[in-house]
N, C-alpha and C positions, 0 to 999 in steps of 0.2 A: 444438677448437671444440665448444661444447655445443649440442645440438639444442633448439629451443624446445618446450615442452610442447604437446601437440596442442590443448589447450583455447585456447591463445593464438593458434593459426594459423587465425583466422577472419576473414572479410571482414565489414565493416559494409555493409549493403545498404539502400537506400531506393528505393521504386518509387512515383512520384508522377505524377498527372495534374492537369490544371487544376482539377478539382473535388474531389480527395481524395488522401490518401496510401493506397495499396493495401497496402503492406508496408513495415515498418521492423524490422530485426533483424540477427542475425548468421547467416552461412552458410559452408559449406565450399566451395561452388562456385556459379557462375552460368553459364548458357548462354543467350545472347541472339541474337535474329535481327537481325544486322547487315544493311545494305542489300545487301551482296555475299556473304552466306553466314552460317553460324552462327559465333559467337564464344564460346569457353570461357574462363572467368576463374577462376583459383585464387589463393590467398594468394601474394603476392610478384609479381603481374603488373605489367608495366611500365605507367607512366601512359599514358593514351590517351583520346581522345574519338572516338566513332564515330556515324555516322548509323544509326538503327534502320530496319529494314524492317518488314513485317507478319509476325507469326508468334508462336511460342510462347516465352515467357520462362520458364526453369526455374531455380528457386532450391532448392538442397539445404541443409537445416538439420539440426541434431542431432535435431530433433523429427520430421523427415520432409520430403518435397518440397512446394514451393509452385509452382503453375503459373498463368501469366496469358497471355492473348492481348493483344498490344500492337500498336500501329500508330502510325507517324509520330512520331518523336522522336529523342532523343539518349541516349547512355550515356557516362558518364565513369568512368574508373578512376584513382584517385589515393590513394596511401598506404594501400592495402588497404581503400579505401572505394569502393563501386560505387553510383553514382547513376543511376537510370533515369528519364528525364523523357519521357513520351509523351502524345500527345493523347488516345489511347484505350487504356484498360486495363480488362480484365474478367477475373474468375476463369475459368480453363479447366475444362471438364468433365473428370472423371477418365476415364482410358482403361484 
């Protein structure tokens, strides 16, 4: 079995609110605030839909991290694509 090149092992990620798209691109990982705790997503994750809680959405890309405060919404994982649909999304302050 041949390993996939690391460049191919990326998630496609979209972060969308009712008023705008906050992020669209590729990522190596996503950590999201699910309603019952944090959820980590890597390439090859099983398909799922979860209810989001309020908290910090962290997206790690080759260019660096992206962080957003999100509240009330859903997250879907399907075929290495992550869609975050939230009522409220705003960039998080750097820590």
